[in-house]
N, C-alpha and C positions, 0 to 999 in steps of 0.2 A: 366561869369568870372568876378571876382572882381579885381580891380586894385587899388593899393595904391600909393599915391604920397609921396615920401621920401623927407623930408625937407632937404635943402642944409646944414643947420646948423648941422644936425645929421651926414651927410656925412663928414663934416669938423671935427667934434668931433671924429668920428671913425678913420679918417686919422691921427689926432694928437695922439690918443691912440696907434695906430699901430706903429707910429714913436717912441713914448716913449718906448714902449716895445722892439723894435729893438735896440734902443740906450742903453738900460740897459743890453744888452747881454754882457757878459764878466765877469771878476772876481768881486766878491762882496767885497766891502770895509767894514771894520769893525772898530769900535771905542772901546777904552778901557773903560769899565764901572766898573772896579774893585773897585773904591772908592765910587761909588753910594751906599747910605745906604741900598737900597733894595737888593744889590748883595754882599756887602762887607763881610757879614757873611760867605760866601763860601770860601773866601781866607784862605788858610792853611788847609782846609779839606783834609783828606787822604782817598784814595780808594784802594782797592785790586781787581785785576781781578780774577773772578771766573772761567775763561776759558782762553785758549790761545788767545793771541792777535797778530795782525800783526802791524808792524811798517813800514810804507811806507814813503820813502823819496820822497817828491814832489817838482817839479820845477814849478814856476809860469811864467817862460819865455815863450813868445808866440812862440819861435822857439825851445822850449824844450831843452835848454842848459843843459848839464850834471852837473848842480849845484843844490844841495838840498837847497830849500828855507825854508822848514819846514818838520817836521815828523808828519804824521797823524796816530794815534792809532785807530784801529777798529778791530772788531772781524771777519770780512769776508775779503776775498781777493778782490783786484781790479787790474786792469791792464790799460794800456794806455801809450801814449808817455810821459805823465807828471810824471809817476812813474820812479824814477831814482834808488832807492834802495828798498829792502824789507827784513824784518827780522822777524822771528817768535819769540814771547815772551812767555815764560812759564806761566802757570796759577800761580797766586800769586804775579804778578808784582804790586808793591805798588808805587803810585804816589800821589803828593799833588798839589792842585790848587794854582797857583801863580798869575794868571791874568784871567780876564773874558772879552771876546770880544763879541760885539753885532753888528749885521748888521746895517750899517749906514742908509739904506733905511727904511722909515717908512712902506713900503709895505711888508717887510720881518721881520720875528720874529726869525731868526736864531741866535744861540749863540754858542760860543766855549769856552772851557777852555784851557788855556795855563798851562801846567803841568810840573813838574820835577820829576824824579825818586827819591825815598826816600832813598833806601839802596844802591845806587850805583852811579857811575858817568856816567851811560849810557845816551847817547844823550846830554851830558853836553854842547856841542858846537852848539846845534840846538834848535830851537823853536819846542816844541812838543804840538800838538793840539788834543783835543778830542771834537767831535761834540755832542752836547746835543740832545737827542731824546725825552726828556720829558720836563716838566716845571721845571724851576730852583727852584721853591718853593715847589716841591713835596718832599716826605720824603727821596729820594735818590738824591736830587738836580739836577734832569734832566737826570741822567744817568740810563740806563737800569739795573734794579735790578737783572735780570738773568745773567748779565755779570759783574757787579761791585758791591762790597759791601763797605759801609761806614765804615771806620776804627776808626774815632774819631768824 
């Protein structure tokens, strides 16, 4: 039987890594990168949904207060105590990108668009988010081409 001696420094590094991972649990903080030259060209782009979407009113409150902090637009349903409202949107919903958010953590590459409805006042009083599933520099600016089409 072979035995290996584990260096105490390795054990310490593993412990620090585990603590950092546990400390990072919770909401991800984002920064506004809308004015960065590599992203600013997306501001004002308009997209049309090719299929029905769901608009979920989400609370960020740790006790799940019945207050909508933002609307999340996605093509599939979700549930959980953080979902305060839900509304189905017909195919053809047009929105424009007004801001771009990027995860603050250098370990995460998550990005979100903050959007507004183009032809209506729908969601006028709420922040509306769409999560990117692709690269912001691809031909559909990070949005799934089977769900969203670029209008301009």
